Steps between C-alpha positions, in 0.01 A plus 500: 500500500154494346383534146314806378164327536551499877521879518243650739275673246359734763822699461460552125393829349452618145705794373186713480126461551421454129738204477362315803242305305747373235753409765242326720367318193852376431531375859171313477605309185750230603572415134581859393856577400667725754773745414723668755689827524776557755597861573802594712641839604868461596746776584755585231828493690669775295225759547307380811180545298243228451421337167193297408541173313221272386514142381227264380421137432397561136638838394287811557490866398306743718219672318375793709640822639409478872787349695426157649759389758754727330430387141391751235370468142745338264706314763613166358510209744718219363386139541749410774276377780558127546328472838261788564434436868564231753442578865481363851224564750539462875224402742725476804727782619748444783355157573153644564207450265404850387163647415604586146688349210819682403644494150859549593734403218481444129711439192496641146742356243614695191663338196848640433636229268593766243678721754263788428454572869866477600520875564250461782760314705741794510300815426198463727414426865176305546490407869215673684356640177139461384379216280152454349366187334194556281282242328285535191382323188600481134318811377520707819603865509739595782195643680331159487780330690457444873776509757548159662803591708650823620800486729874546523803328356687333783791355308616449140681186386681484165614196309604436142145469359271681740441765760295401804323771697430388857200700616342585833167634602514872580361428846777256587728781622246596763516157659881468504 
């Protein structure tokens, strides 16, 4: 797995055109503090409807009305993200060197030491559901954040202190 700094920045996009410059400025400053938001949309088992949950590295409250990856104004994202994004890239597929690099799997870790996310283990189904990882800075609005990963949850692992979301690139299913 690689660290965030190894992410292929050609895949990044800002949430909207006005935010591009702030987001790109953040990317160009290696010393800038980066903050992450992780947004998931699992199925609620009892109703078969989807729900949107957001978590952050520093605590965050959305500040605008337009929905961004399912979040709306006033959504509170608790500071539960321990590891915002770790991923693996593959240069070789099936023993043959390919013409493109594939980001195939990733990991997001959420803190659950207080048991506040325990209901996720029984009430929701995450596998195959969308996940978005956004990055921004200390004084960024939700519209200033840029999406650094958009894919699917492949598997969820629970232990006493944390929840690990194993991710996969949306395109991985095409190659299986």
